N, C-alpha and C positions, 0 to 999 in steps of 0.2 A: 795392287802393290807389286811393282816389278823389280826395280833395281835395289841393290843392297842399301844404298843411302836412304831411299824412301822407306824401306822396311825399318831401318834403324830409327829414323825420326818418328815413325808411327808407333813403334813398340815403346819408345821412351815417353811418348805422349800418353799412351794407355797406362804406362807405369805410374806417371804423375797423377793421372786421374784416379787410379786405384789406391795409391799409397801416399798421396799428399804432395809429393814432389819427385822429380827424377834426379835430384842432386846426389852425386856419388854413385849413381847406378852405372853399371858397365854392361855392354852388349856383346854376346858371344854367339857363335854359329857352329853347328855340326851338320854335315851333309846327310842326305839319304844315300842309298846305294842300289845299284842294279848288278845282278850276277849275269855275266855274258854266257857262261857255260859252267857246268859242274854243280848240279843241283842234288841235294840230299846226299852229298858225299862228305860234307864237313864233319858230321858226327860218325862217319864210317872210316875216318883216317885217310881220306882221299884228298885230291887237289880241287881247288876252286879258282875261279877267275873273275872276281868282282871288280867294280870300279865305283868310286865316290861320284856323286852328282853335284851339280851347282844348285840344286834345290835341296832344302833340308829344314832344320829347326833353328830358330833364333830364340835367345833368352836374354831379357834385361833383368839384372839381378843386383841386389844390394844387401850387404851383411847387416844383421841386427845385433843388439847388445844382449838380447835375452835368448831363450831357447825356442821361440815361436818360429814356425814355418808357414808362410802364406804363398799359395799357388794360384795363379790365374792363367787360363789359356784363352787366347783370342779365337781359337778354333772351337771352343766349347763355352761360348759367352753366357749361355743360359745357366751354367753351373756357378757363375760368380766366383768370388775369391774363396778358395777352399782352405780353411784354417787347420793347421795341425801343429805338431811339436816334435822336437828331437826325442821326446820321451814317449812318442806314439808311433814307433816303427814296429809293425807287427807282420812278420813274414807270412805270406799266403792268406792274409786276411783283408788287405786293401782291395777294393773292387773297382775303384775309378782310375782314371788316367794317372793320378798322382802316385800310384804304386810304382811307376817306373823311376821317377826321380827319388822317391823315398827309399826304394830298394838300393839305389846307388849309395845314398848316405849310410844306410845300414851296412852295405858291403864294405865301404871304406872302413867303418868301425871294426868289422870282422877281420880285416886285413891289418889292423893296428893303426889306422889313421882316423882318430876320433875327431869328429866335427863338434866343436865346443859351443858354437853359437849359431842361431838360426839365420834365415834370410827371407827377403821378399822377392818373388820372381814373377815375371810375365813371359809366357811362351807364345810363339807364333810359328806354325809350321806351314810351308808351302809344298809339303809332300801330301798327296791324297791319303787320307786315313784308311787303314785296312787294305792298302793297295798292294802290299808285298814289296814296297820300296823301303821298308825298314824304318817306319816312323818311330816305332818303339825303341829300336837300337840307337837311332839318332838322338832321341831324348836321353837315353842312358849315357852315351858318350859325351853329349853336351853337358849333362849334370856332372859327370866325372871331371871333365875339363874345367868347369866352373869351380868345383871344390878345390882342385889343385891350385888354380890361380888365386882364388879368394883367401884360402886358408894356408897357403904356402907349403903344400905337400910336395917339396921339390924332388924327392926321390922317385916319384911316380912317372914312368915313361908312357908314351902313347900306347905301346903294346900292353902295358899294365892296365891302362884304361879299358882296352878291349877285353882283357881277361876278367877284370872286375865287373864289366857290363854283362858278360856271359854268366859269371858266378851269381850276380844279382838276379838275372832272369831265371836261372835254374832254381835258386834257393828261395828268392823272395816272391817271384811271380809264378813259380811252378811250371815253367815251360822248359822242356828238356832240350834247349837249342844248342847248336854247335857254336863255333867261334867266328864263323865267316862274317856275319853282319857287322858285329862290333869291330872286327879287325879291319874290314874294308873302309869303315867310316873313320876310325881313329887314324889309319895309315894312308888315307887317300892322297893321290898325287895327280895334279892336272894332266890331262891327256894321256894318262897311263892306267892300265888295269893291273891288278896285283895277282901274280901267280903264286898261290899260297899252298904249301903242303900242310894240311891241318894236323897231321900226326906230329910234326916236328916244329911247326910255326916258322920254318924256313920259308922265305919269300923273296921274290924279285919283281921289280917293276917291268912291265912290257908296254912300250909305246903302242897306242891304238891309233893307227893311221888308216882311216876309212876312205881317204882320197875324196871321191865325189859322192860320198854317202854319209848318212847320219843315223844315230840311234833314235828310234821312235818307240816310246812306251805307250802301250794301249792298256788302259785301266778298265777292268771288266765291270767295276762298280758293284760286284757281289761282295758284300762285307763278310769277313771271316776273322775269327780270333784264333791265334795259334794254339792257345791252351785248350780250347774246347773243340779243336779240329782233330783229325786223326794223326796229327804229327807225332805225338808221343807213341801212338800205336805202331807207326811205321818204324820208329827207332827201336822199339822192343822187338819187332819182327826181325830186323837186321841183327840185333844182338843175339837172338836165339839161333838164327842161321849160322852166325859166326861160331857160337859155342858148339854147334853140331860139326862144323868143319874142323874145329880144333881138336876133336877126338882123334884125328889122324894127322893133321898138319899144324905145325907150330907157327901160327901167325897172330899178330896183335890186333889186326884190323882187316876188314874187307879190302881196304885200300892197298894192302900189300900184294894182292893177287892180280895177275894179269889174266887175259881171257883164256889162254891155253890151260893154265893151272886151275882156273875155276871150272873149266870143262871136265877136268879129272876128278874134282872133289864135289861137284854139284849133287851127285847121288847121295852124299852123306846127309843132305838136308831132307828131313823126313816129311816135309809138307810142301806141296806145289806152290802155294802162295808165298811162303817164306823164300823158296828158291827163286821166284820171280823178283822179289824185293832185293835179294842179294845180287842177282844178275845185274839189275840196274846199277847198284852201287859200284860193282866192279867195272862194268862196261862204261859207265858215265865217267869214272875216274880216268880210264884210258882215253876216252874221247876228249877230255879236257886237256890232257897232256898233248895229244895230237893237234888240237885246235890252237894252242899257244904256239906250237912249232909252225903251224900253217901261217899264223899271223906274222910271226917273225920272218918267214920266208916271203911275205907279201902276197900269200895266196888267200885272198879274202873269200874267193868262191868256195874253197874247201872249208874254210871256217864256217861259212853259212850252211854248208851241207851237214856239218857236224852239229850245228845248232838245231837243224831240222831233226836229225837222228836223236838228239837229246830229248826233244819234245815227244817223239814217238815212244821212247823208252819210259818216260815219265807217265805217258798215257796208258801204255799197255802193260808194262812190268810193275811200275810203282803205283799206278792208279791214283794219281793225285791231281789230274788236270780238271776233269769235270766239263760239262757242256759249254760253260761260258768261255773258258780258256781255249777249248778245242774250236769253238766257233770263231774266235779271233784269229787263231793260227790258220785255220782252213781258209778263211777269207783272205788273209794276208798273202797266202801262197798263190792266189790267183792273180795278184796285182803285178804287172811288169815292174822290174827294178827292185824287187825284194830279194835280197841276197840270202837271208836266213830269218827264221821266226820261231820263237819258242816261248813257253811259259817261263817265268822267272820267279824265284821266291819259293815259299813252302807249297804253293798250290791251293786247291780248294777255293778258287776265287783269286783275287789279286790281279796281277798284270802279265802281259807278254812283252818281250823285247824283240824288236825287228831291226835289221840293218837294211835301210832303204836308200836307193840312189836319189840324190837331191832333186832331180827332175821329176821324180814320181811321188814325192812326199804328199803333195796336195791330193793327188788321185788316191793314194793309199788311205789317207784319213777319210776321204769322202766315201770310197767304196767299202772299206772295212767297216766304217761306222754305220753305213746303210744296211749292209748284210747282217751285222750283229744286232741292230735294232729289230730287223724283221724276224730274226731267228729267236732272240732271247726276250724281246719285249720291252727292254729299256736300253738307254744309250750307254755307250762306252765313252771315256774321255781319252784324249791323246796328248802326249807331251813329246816334243822334239827336244832332246836333252844333250847337254854337254858334260864331259868328264871333268870334275873339279878336285880341289884340294880337300884335305882333312879339316879338323876343327881349328878354330882360331877366334881371336877377339876382333870385333867389328868396330872400326874407328870412323 
């Protein structure tokens, strides 16, 4: 299933098969995202630089007259139709994939937008699951967009959809995530990345002109769930480091510090590990600001160097890369035509993102794939991706 039209037809076919007919069903899409630089800065009040992708999650949906909710995913066919109800929304208790859409329905209610009747839905995602390309945030933003369109919640903006998605993931799913994933998906713009200050939600679009190069995602195929990874632990370490710094310096977040100021206050952090975590948050934020400036100046070489430095900081100071992501990045850097390569997403598995010159892409996939298989023992998957728009209806 490649193009949008084919996917739309197939998902409606499956909808008719599961729910009797596809009459009155509408099809919507929300993208996945990749973060080009600025990792683990979003909950530290720093800057991020993500973009939406042309791959993502599709949903065929139709309102019901009762309070029943029926979910079916073409990615989890073995689970069949999962039946639920608007009266069965229990934060922190759902353990299957329906916790993501159900969390959004619950969060809408918490924000004063009560969904009064249920729906039948079929989902299909062409983002690899657990890859770090935000399949869960894609489902969240997709569900929010669907609720707004189906139930006429006109006062909700796309930024609201991002905030509701984050609220839902924090409160319903128990993952203490920042705002970046949902924001990048809800606010995506073709051929642009989003330079977002996560402390203020001020953002601007920056055209990504790679000239004779493309973004290549390498998926490690090591599965990981954010909630049971060390993600929340890293966040707690940064919060503790910030509280120690604040005994002398009045700052709201690590993102407010530059390298020189951090050098003066680092000794306030009473633990070497926490100091490393905070150092990453501060330096990564400054790298992100420099990287966007480099891109605007047409200096793609410097952008790539900053991507490389980002990976090293995530490996050494934040310790979230692991053998799989390091193997992909180490292999990538040996291939001619690679401008920059780094892990992207939360880490502990997931993906790398590389900027690769067009003439070297086939060699990149072959060489990195071979070295990864030899070193790790199973294969990686590769995706040459384009930067796409945010959510919308598919006609």
